[in-house]
N, C-alpha and C positions, 0 to 999 in steps of 0.2 A: 173567112176563117175566124172561128171564135177565139176568145181570149185565151182559153186553155191550150189550144193548138199553137197559138202564137207564142205563148210562154214556153211550151215544149220545144218549138223550133229555135227560139233564142237560146235556150239552155244547150241545145245541140250545137248550134253554130258558134256560140260564144261561151264555152264552158268556163267556170270559175272554180279554182281549187281553194280549199280551206287554207287559211293563214295560220301558221304555227309560231310565228315570231313574237317579239315583244309587242304587246297590244298598246299602241299609241295611235292617235288619229293620223299623224303624218305617215306612219309605217303602213297603215291600212290603205291609205290613198295611194302611196307609192306602189304597194303590192298590186293593187288593181291596175295601175298604169303599166306595171311590168308584165302582168298577165295579158293585157291588151296588146302590148308591144310584141310579145311572143306569139300571140295568135295571128297578128297581122304579118309578122315575118314568115310564119308558116304558110299563110295564104300566098304571099309573094313568091316564096321559093317554089311552091307547087305550081304556080302560074308560069314561072320561068322554066322549071323542069319539063313542063308539058308543052313548051314552045309558044305559050300564049303571050308572053312579054319577052322582050330582049334582055340579055344579061345586064347590060348597062342600065336599063330602066329599073330592073330589080335592085341593082346596087344603089342607085340614086334614091329609090323609095325607102330602102332599108336605112340608108345613111340619114335621111330626113327623119325617119322614125326614131333613130338612135339619138339625134340631136334633141328631138322633142322629149324623149325620156330623160336625157341629161338635164334639160331645163326644168323638168318637173322635180327631179331630185334636188336640184339647187334651190328651187322655190320653196320646197318643203323643209329645207335645212337638214336633210338626212346626213348623218355622219359628221355633223359639226358640233363643236363644243358649245354649251349654252352661252358662253361669253361672245361667241362669234355671231350670234343671231341678231345683234343690235343693228 
């Protein structure tokens, strides 16, 4: 597979939406993490709906992804006052 086809495949499998919020590095990183979270949750729910994975497995995977997203938000100091970043 040449590089152009691989790029097209990645754009199809992992679409990214444009960011319209306040442009700050931490917001852009969190937005990318949030889009990845949403994409993975979509895959997991589709696998569970089609019977490929058990509901409990889907729940555990989504819960782990949620915890990972929360950690990234905290690490990026999103929604914190500047004095709280110390």
